C-alpha positions as semicolon CSV with decimal commas, in nm:
position;residue;x (nm);y (nm);z (nm)
1;M;-1,217;0,438;-3,488
2;M;-0,918;0,444;-3,721
3;P;-0,610;0,245;-3,611
4;P;-0,371;0,488;-3,438
5;S;-0,004;0,507;-3,528
6;K;0,219;0,322;-3,279
7;W;0,445;0,501;-3,035
8;D;0,807;0,395;-3,081
9;N;0,877;0,294;-2,721
10;V;0,838;-0,077;-2,646
11;T;0,755;-0,018;-2,279
12;V;0,406;0,119;-2,217
13;P;0,466;0,474;-2,089
14;T;0,286;0,630;-1,793
15;L;0,052;0,927;-1,803
16;N;0,328;1,142;-1,649
17;D;0,581;1,024;-1,909
18;L;0,351;1,104;-2,201
19;A;0,238;1,440;-2,063
20;R;0,596;1,548;-2,000
21;S;0,726;1,424;-2,337
22;H;0,449;1,535;-2,573
23;T;0,215;1,793;-2,421
24;K;0,208;2,145;-2,280
25;L;-0,003;2,042;-1,980
26;D;0,113;2,193;-1,651
27;D;0,136;2,007;-1,321
28;A;-0,216;2,109;-1,215
29;D;-0,362;1,982;-1,544
30;V;-0,179;1,649;-1,510
31;E;-0,296;1,613;-1,151
32;W;-0,655;1,674;-1,267
33;L;-0,616;1,395;-1,524
34;H;-0,476;1,166;-1,255
35;S;-0,782;1,233;-1,040
36;L;-1,007;1,159;-1,336
37;V;-0,828;0,835;-1,426
38;S;-0,833;0,717;-1,064
39;D;-1,213;0,725;-1,068
40;W;-1,323;0,682;-1,429
41;Q;-1,405;0,312;-1,391
42;L;-1,743;0,442;-1,278
43;L;-1,801;0,616;-1,612
44;A;-1,682;0,312;-1,813
45;D;-1,909;0,070;-1,626
46;L;-2,215;0,293;-1,643
47;S;-2,152;0,346;-2,016
48;F;-2,078;-0,022;-2,097
49;A;-1,792;0,131;-2,297
50;D;-1,415;0,154;-2,334
51;L;-1,257;0,487;-2,246
52;I;-0,945;0,638;-2,402
53;L;-0,799;0,961;-2,267
54;W;-0,639;1,174;-2,539
55;A;-0,417;1,474;-2,467
56;P;-0,316;1,741;-2,723
57;T;0,054;1,741;-2,815
58;R;0,288;2,030;-2,883
59;D;0,282;1,956;-3,257
60;D;-0,101;1,964;-3,283
61;R;-0,156;1,590;-3,263
62;W;-0,329;1,377;-3,000
63;V;-0,161;1,108;-2,787
64;A;-0,346;0,842;-2,583
65;V;-0,233;0,883;-2,222
66;A;-0,471;0,636;-2,051
67;Q;-0,718;0,361;-2,138
68;L;-0,984;0,164;-1,951
69;R;-1,214;-0,128;-2,035
70;P;-1,560;-0,176;-1,882
71;T;-1,644;-0,456;-1,640
72;T;-2,011;-0,444;-1,743
73;G;-1,982;-0,511;-2,116
74;P;-1,757;-0,635;-2,398
75;T;-1,449;-0,436;-2,492
76;S;-1,397;-0,270;-2,828
77;F;-1,017;-0,310;-2,818
78;Q;-0,810;-0,622;-2,778
79;D;-0,484;-0,424;-2,773
80;D;-0,372;-0,135;-2,557
81;V;-0,349;0,202;-2,730
82;V;-0,170;0,399;-2,458
83;G;0,127;0,579;-2,611
84;T;-0,017;0,582;-2,964
85;F;-0,118;0,885;-3,167
86;A;-0,466;0,941;-3,310
87;G;-0,527;0,862;-3,674
88;P;-0,659;1,131;-3,915
89;E;-1,030;1,063;-3,857
90;D;-0,997;1,046;-3,479
91;Q;-0,785;1,360;-3,479
92;R;-1,058;1,550;-3,661
93;L;-1,319;1,441;-3,403
94;L;-1,091;1,528;-3,113
95;N;-1,017;1,873;-3,256
96;V;-1,388;1,946;-3,306
97;T;-1,465;1,837;-2,949
98;K;-1,196;2,062;-2,807
99;Q;-1,297;2,360;-3,018
100;E;-1,673;2,329;-2,960
101;R;-1,634;2,228;-2,591
102;R;-1,924;1,983;-2,610
103;I;-1,994;1,612;-2,610
104;W;-1,982;1,491;-2,971
105;R;-2,216;1,205;-3,062
106;E;-2,284;1,246;-3,435
107;S;-2,072;0,962;-3,575
108;D;-2,200;0,641;-3,737
109;P;-2,083;0,301;-3,606
110;D;-1,732;0,215;-3,721
111;W;-1,672;-0,134;-3,870
112;T;-1,297;-0,099;-3,931
113;T;-1,204;-0,382;-3,694
114;G;-1,497;-0,603;-3,792
115;I;-1,688;-0,505;-3,477
116;P;-1,953;-0,230;-3,484
117;V;-1,825;0,043;-3,250
118;R;-2,010;0,363;-3,163
119;T;-1,772;0,646;-3,079
120;E;-1,845;0,953;-2,866
121;T;-1,603;1,219;-2,745
122;I;-1,622;1,406;-2,413
123;P;-1,414;1,719;-2,342
124;V;-1,225;1,709;-2,014
125;T;-1,256;2,058;-1,872
126;R;-1,055;2,216;-1,592
127;Q;-1,114;2,575;-1,490
128;G;-1,285;2,650;-1,819
129;N;-1,012;2,500;-2,039
130;V;-1,028;2,171;-2,230
131;V;-0,713;1,989;-2,121
132;A;-0,795;1,649;-2,277
133;V;-1,071;1,452;-2,447
134;I;-1,224;1,117;-2,352
135;E;-1,314;0,889;-2,640
136;R;-1,597;0,658;-2,536
137;C;-1,624;0,348;-2,758
138;T;-1,919;0,110;-2,723
139;N;-1,914;-0,241;-2,869
140;L;-2,255;-0,282;-3,039
141;N;-2,225;-0,656;-3,103
142;S;-2,447;-0,735;-2,804
143;A;-2,690;-0,446;-2,858
144;R;-3,048;-0,522;-2,750
145;T;-3,346;-0,346;-2,598
146;P;-3,206;-0,208;-2,270
147;S;-3,357;-0,309;-1,937
148;R;-3,456;-0,068;-1,661
149;L;-3,119;-0,134;-1,495
150;E;-2,927;-0,055;-1,813
151;L;-3,130;0,259;-1,878
152;T;-3,047;0,379;-1,527
153;Y;-2,679;0,306;-1,588
154;L;-2,683;0,500;-1,915
155;Q;-2,867;0,793;-1,760
156;G;-2,605;0,809;-1,483
157;A;-2,327;0,784;-1,742
158;D;-2,479;1,074;-1,937
159;D;-2,488;1,292;-1,625
160;L;-2,128;1,205;-1,537
161;A;-2,011;1,275;-1,892
162;R;-2,173;1,618;-1,881
163;M;-2,006;1,685;-1,545
164;V;-1,666;1,595;-1,697
165;A;-1,738;1,836;-1,983
166;E;-1,841;2,109;-1,737
167;G;-1,538;2,055;-1,514
168;T;-1,729;1,936;-1,206
169;F;-1,605;1,576;-1,217
170;P;-1,376;1,449;-1,071
171;F;-1,474;1,612;-0,742
172;L;-1,232;1,887;-0,643
173;G;-1,083;1,828;-0,298
174;A;-1,265;1,500;-0,239
175;D;-1,076;1,230;-0,053
176;A;-0,922;0,958;-0,267
177;M;-1,165;0,668;-0,299
178;L;-1,067;0,341;-0,139
179;V;-0,935;0,056;-0,350
180;R;-1,224;-0,158;-0,222
181;S;-1,491;0,100;-0,292
182;P;-1,821;-0,037;-0,422
183;R;-1,845;-0,072;-0,799
184;V;-2,143;-0,032;-1,027
185;G;-2,208;-0,407;-1,041
186;D;-2,208;-0,442;-0,662
187;G;-2,532;-0,246;-0,629
188;L;-2,671;0,087;-0,750
189;L;-2,929;0,330;-0,618
190;R;-3,047;0,635;-0,811
191;L;-3,168;0,926;-0,599
192;G;-3,375;1,221;-0,714
193;R;-3,319;1,582;-0,615
194;S;-3,500;1,535;-0,285
195;G;-3,295;1,228;-0,187
196;K;-3,572;0,979;-0,260
197;V;-3,485;0,652;-0,432
198;T;-3,601;0,643;-0,794
199;Y;-3,431;0,315;-0,883
200;A;-3,272;0,028;-0,685
201;S;-3,078;-0,251;-0,854
202;P;-3,144;-0,606;-0,731
203;N;-2,804;-0,624;-0,560
204;A;-2,858;-0,294;-0,381
205;L;-3,202;-0,402;-0,264
206;S;-3,063;-0,735;-0,139
207;A;-2,795;-0,553;0,063
208;Y;-3,061;-0,340;0,233
209;R;-3,274;-0,650;0,296
210;R;-2,980;-0,797;0,489
211;L;-2,972;-0,482;0,701
212;G;-3,332;-0,557;0,798
213;L;-3,535;-0,356;0,545
214;A;-3,884;-0,499;0,503
215;A;-4,046;-0,232;0,285
216;D;-3,966;-0,124;-0,069
217;L;-3,690;0,129;-0,134
218;I;-3,851;0,299;-0,433
219;G;-3,995;0,635;-0,328
220;A;-3,833;0,622;0,016
221;E;-3,589;0,882;0,149
222;L;-3,264;0,688;0,164
223;G;-3,124;0,893;0,453
224;A;-3,418;0,824;0,682
225;V;-3,437;0,456;0,584
226;T;-3,064;0,406;0,640
227;A;-3,071;0,578;0,979
228;G;-3,354;0,348;1,090
229;L;-3,153;0,038;0,999
230;C;-2,841;0,128;1,197
231;A;-2,757;-0,068;1,511
232;T;-2,946;0,098;1,798
233;D;-2,663;0,053;2,052
234;E;-2,426;0,276;1,857
235;P;-2,442;0,655;1,803
236;L;-2,549;0,760;1,455
237;D;-2,258;0,854;1,232
238;E;-2,322;1,199;1,089
239;S;-2,110;1,126;0,782
240;L;-2,340;0,832;0,706
241;M;-2,637;1,066;0,670
242;V;-2,439;1,293;0,435
243;V;-2,361;0,992;0,214
244;A;-2,711;0,840;0,231
245;T;-2,868;1,165;0,115
246;G;-2,626;1,174;-0,180
247;R;-2,508;1,527;-0,112
248;S;-2,134;1,465;-0,067
249;P;-1,887;1,250;-0,265
250;R;-1,792;1,036;0,032
251;E;-1,807;0,681;0,164
252;A;-1,963;0,536;0,478
253;E;-2,074;0,204;0,624
254;V;-2,406;0,091;0,767
255;D;-2,389;-0,166;1,048
256;G;-2,719;-0,327;1,139
257;N;-2,897;-0,660;1,179
258;G;-2,560;-0,838;1,189
259;S;-2,466;-0,709;0,844
260;V;-2,232;-0,436;0,719
261;V;-2,306;-0,247;0,397
262;Q;-2,068;0,000;0,235
263;L;-2,209;0,309;0,062
264;R;-2,047;0,549;-0,180
265;A;-2,228;0,862;-0,295
266;I;-2,172;1,037;-0,628
267;P;-2,368;1,365;-0,636
268;L;-2,492;1,455;-0,984
269;S;-2,507;1,817;-1,095
270;V;-2,562;1,924;-1,455
271;G;-2,564;2,286;-1,573
272;G;-2,519;2,403;-1,216
273;Q;-2,839;2,228;-1,107
274;R;-2,852;1,926;-0,878
275;T;-3,013;1,633;-1,062
276;G;-2,982;1,378;-0,784
277;A;-2,715;1,125;-0,696
278;L;-2,588;0,775;-0,753
279;V;-2,523;0,563;-0,447
280;L;-2,311;0,251;-0,494
281;V;-2,387;-0,026;-0,247
282;R;-2,181;-0,326;-0,145
283;D;-2,239;-0,593;0,119
284;V;-1,906;-0,620;0,307
285;T;-2,027;-0,832;0,600
286;E;-1,795;-1,127;0,535
287;L;-1,502;-0,898;0,455
288;R;-1,537;-0,709;0,784
289;H;-1,585;-1,038;0,971
290;R;-1,256;-1,170;0,831
291;E;-1,081;-0,842;0,912
292;R;-1,200;-0,863;1,273
293;E;-1,075;-1,222;1,293
294;L;-0,735;-1,113;1,165
295;L;-0,721;-0,831;1,418
296;T;-0,804;-1,077;1,694
297;K;-0,533;-1,315;1,574
298;D;-0,280;-1,031;1,553
299;A;-0,365;-0,924;1,908
300;T;-0,326;-1,283;2,029
301;I;0,013;-1,317;1,859
302;R;0,133;-0,990;2,011
303;E;0,018;-1,107;2,354
304;I;0,212;-1,433;2,306
305;H;0,527;-1,234;2,221
306;H;0,469;-1,020;2,532
307;R;0,441;-1,328;2,754
308;V;0,748;-1,489;2,597
309;K;0,940;-1,169;2,667
310;N;0,824;-1,174;3,030
311;N;0,924;-1,540;3,066
312;L;1,267;-1,473;2,917
313;Q;1,319;-1,184;3,154
314;T;1,225;-1,414;3,442
315;V;1,481;-1,669;3,321
316;A;1,744;-1,396;3,296
317;A;1,666;-1,282;3,651
318;L;1,702;-1,638;3,782
319;L;2,035;-1,675;3,604
320;R;2,157;-1,349;3,762
321;L;2,059;-1,476;4,108
322;Q;2,244;-1,798;4,041
323;A;2,550;-1,610;3,919
324;R;2,570;-1,416;4,247
325;R;2,579;-1,744;4,443
326;V;2,850;-1,905;4,230
327;L;3,205;-1,870;4,359
328;A;3,397;-1,995;4,056
329;P;3,478;-1,701;3,820
330;E;3,442;-1,918;3,507
331;A;3,096;-2,032;3,609
332;R;2,988;-1,676;3,695
333;E;3,112;-1,552;3,358
334;A;2,927;-1,831;3,176
335;L;2,604;-1,742;3,355
336;D;2,651;-1,372;3,275
337;E;2,692;-1,461;2,907
338;A;2,373;-1,668;2,922
339;V;2,191;-1,367;3,070
340;R;2,304;-1,151;2,779
341;R;2,193;-1,408;2,522
342;V;1,852;-1,449;2,679
343;G;1,823;-1,071;2,699
344;S;1,890;-1,023;2,328
345;I;1,608;-1,266;2,241
346;A;1,377;-1,090;2,488
347;V;1,440;-0,759;2,310
348;V;1,312;-0,907;1,982
349;H;0,997;-1,047;2,142
350;E;0,930;-0,717;2,319
351;T;0,951;-0,536;1,983
352;L;0,724;-0,796;1,822
353;S;0,468;-0,747;2,100
354;H;0,421;-0,388;1,977
355;A;0,446;-0,457;1,602
356;P;0,124;-0,484;1,397
357;E;0,283;-0,745;1,169
358;D;0,545;-1,020;1,191
359;N;0,809;-0,769;1,084
360;V;1,018;-0,557;1,321
361;D;1,227;-0,245;1,284
362;F;1,569;-0,393;1,349
363;D;1,731;-0,051;1,384
364;D;1,551;-0,018;1,718
365;I;1,661;-0,367;1,824
366;A;2,023;-0,300;1,719
367;G;2,026;0,020;1,923
368;R;1,901;-0,158;2,235
369;V;2,145;-0,450;2,192
370;A;2,432;-0,201;2,152
371;M;2,315;-0,013;2,464
372;M;2,307;-0,336;2,666
373;A;2,656;-0,426;2,545
374;G;2,787;-0,084;2,648
375;E;2,627;-0,107;2,992
376;V;2,797;-0,438;3,073
377;S;3,138;-0,342;2,932
378;A;3,422;-0,309;3,178
379;A;3,448;0,026;3,355
380;E;3,807;0,065;3,235
381;V;3,692;0,045;2,870
382;R;3,371;0,252;2,877
383;V;3,290;0,203;2,511
384;V;2,945;0,282;2,373
385;P;2,901;0,104;2,036
386;R;2,818;0,341;1,749
387;I;2,571;0,230;1,481
388;I;2,615;0,353;1,123
389;G;2,362;0,288;0,844
390;N;2,020;0,125;0,854
391;F;1,908;-0,236;0,899
392;G;1,546;-0,173;0,797
393;P;1,251;-0,402;0,871
394;L;1,319;-0,774;0,917
395;S;1,096;-1,074;0,980
396;A;1,099;-1,234;1,324
397;A;1,267;-1,542;1,175
398;V;1,568;-1,327;1,082
399;A;1,556;-1,072;1,363
400;T;1,584;-1,320;1,652
401;P;1,904;-1,498;1,541
402;L;2,055;-1,173;1,410
403;A;2,003;-1,010;1,751
404;M;2,194;-1,297;1,911
405;V;2,470;-1,269;1,648
406;L;2,506;-0,895;1,710
407;T;2,513;-0,954;2,087
408;E;2,791;-1,213;2,056
409;L;3,003;-1,004;1,819
410;L;2,977;-0,693;2,037
411;Q;3,054;-0,889;2,352
412;N;3,350;-1,056;2,182
413;A;3,487;-0,717;2,073
414;L;3,442;-0,566;2,421
415;Q;3,581;-0,864;2,609
416;H;3,874;-0,964;2,390
417;G;3,949;-0,676;2,156
418;L;3,887;-0,385;2,393
419;G;3,925;-0,555;2,730
420;P;4,095;-0,392;3,029
421;V;4,437;-0,531;2,934
422;A;4,406;-0,463;2,559
423;Q;4,608;-0,188;2,396
424;T;4,435;0,044;2,148
425;A;4,576;0,299;1,909
426;G;4,401;0,606;2,042
427;P;4,053;0,615;2,201
428;A;3,867;0,286;2,205
429;L;3,641;0,246;1,902
430;L;3,354;0,005;1,842
431;E;3,128;0,048;1,537
432;V;2,836;-0,142;1,386
433;R;2,794;-0,065;1,015
434;A;2,480;-0,184;0,833
435;T;2,436;-0,178;0,455
436;R;2,118;-0,304;0,294
437;N;1,975;-0,335;-0,056
438;E;1,672;-0,519;-0,191
439;Q;1,838;-0,861;-0,169
440;R;2,108;-0,859;0,101
441;L;2,201;-0,714;0,437
442;S;2,564;-0,669;0,540
443;V;2,655;-0,601;0,904
444;T;3,012;-0,524;1,016
445;V;3,127;-0,501;1,379
446;A;3,465;-0,325;1,390
447;D;3,698;-0,235;1,680
448;N;4,049;-0,090;1,710
449;G;4,152;-0,324;1,986
450;A;4,408;-0,601;2,027
451;G;4,333;-0,768;1,696
452;L;4,325;-1,136;1,609
453;P;4,570;-1,386;1,759
454;D;4,826;-1,548;1,532
455;G;4,686;-1,839;1,333
456;F;4,325;-1,747;1,409
457;D;4,073;-1,968;1,224
458;P;3,704;-1,880;1,275
459;E;3,600;-2,233;1,172
460;A;3,829;-2,398;1,426
461;T;3,779;-2,158;1,719
462;T;3,684;-2,301;2,058
463;S;3,501;-1,983;2,160
464;L;3,139;-2,070;2,236
465;G;3,025;-1,721;2,131
466;L;3,185;-1,745;1,785
467;Q;3,056;-2,101;1,744
468;I;2,705;-1,970;1,813
469;V;2,757;-1,687;1,562
470;R;2,878;-1,922;1,291
471;T;2,592;-2,168;1,348
472;L;2,330;-1,895;1,333
473;V;2,476;-1,705;1,035
474;V;2,566;-1,998;0,812
475;G;2,328;-2,271;0,928
476;E;2,010;-2,081;1,014
477;L;2,025;-1,758;0,814
478;G;2,203;-1,893;0,505
479;G;2,460;-1,613;0,517
480;R;2,837;-1,569;0,520
481;L;3,071;-1,484;0,811
482;A;3,414;-1,325;0,776
483;I;3,644;-1,220;1,062
484;V;3,956;-1,035;0,945
485;P;4,212;-0,782;1,076
486;R;4,097;-0,421;1,054
487;L;4,299;-0,176;0,851
488;G;4,477;0,043;1,108
489;G;4,453;-0,213;1,387
490;G;4,181;-0,416;1,548
491;T;3,926;-0,660;1,407
492;E;3,633;-0,658;1,166
493;A;3,361;-0,922;1,175
494;T;3,124;-0,907;0,876
495;V;2,793;-1,090;0,842
496;D;2,632;-1,097;0,496
497;L;2,272;-1,224;0,481
498;P;2,003;-1,271;0,217
499;V;1,688;-1,074;0,302
500;A;1,342;-1,079;0,150
501;T;1,262;-0,805;-0,104
502;D;0,953;-0,693;0,089
503;G;1,159;-0,659;0,403
């Protein structure tokens, strides 16, 4: 392969970038190439070869839009070539492949880089048109007499290459394969036209042994064998039989004998005739065991949050009973404030009891805190706080103190700014504005009430609520608190917090 000329951009461009900038490919063609690239690791590993995807440009050149190295053999390229243009010799081969619409294998090994590299080109066909060409480059430094396993790999690679050239691979309409799908090295079975196993790699055979297989797989019908190994106390999954017979490009799992084995079928069809199938096999017993443990732990954590919420609600109920028995107004007011504080924490734990992770949607919590504040506001005020903007997801470590902060600020605005004796310019207004980016969250509670008293100093205030707010915002959340007069009358309290990028 001749060294390609470098693309001018320093940043490696994406397939979409290159197709849009240099080619005439339409959206359907580009989507076809995306489907191919999402699953061409299979072709690279079966071929023991590097793959480069070349697309024709508007000015009759070829640009490399994707590249992949094999996991089963040495690479032919130390550097990435995505975004480069084909050299003269490569361009000639690519043009011939496109024009003749066939796999081109007639070249001698290339020693340009000091490594013997055999180059083949495969037309990528969609609806009868060649939209790109795959260059398959095999490093011959480790060439030796191939084993039965390697011969099976190469035979499968040849079938897949012909399917790419005929436009039958990737599979049209097939579901996107999972990130953790089995790979060639995990285990490979080759099926004939009738669904019988013609070859089983050692890893694939070991996986079936763990399922309880005692006989040999060679010559057996994989569908019948697999069905016999499934756990008897569970109904047979019909999709499993479709995969085990190799007739549909799908995935399934076999659960038996205390083991779990993942299967992925790749039907092979050349020249319109079914030639058999490849079935990739992977033992995922430990992986599924760990996943079940995590699910159990998540369920336990959610149950703990649920019980904490119930306990907090019980505490709040006891405080309400006590408040009814207290005659002193100051004591009753203090108990009512304690009920509200406990209630705001209970809201967070209730949300966490339904969340699959340790993150909560704080917009839901803010709405419920605002509703509680409106319900306990004086009848003469009748203000329902309005929320503007989005808080987004927050971790429990941030959500719990922030819920208390929001409760205190709303209560302070309702009690002091918009209380029964306060004068407002027009209808009473109470807003919560949230602004968030990748690094910070800003929350402002604004009212048009009485405003701040003369000489107000948030750091020197004797208000227990504001002392709690300041302690939580500055001490626990590492944020900033500002309480200032609102333009047009009233007060604005702003909390600015650092938040994790992943929310």
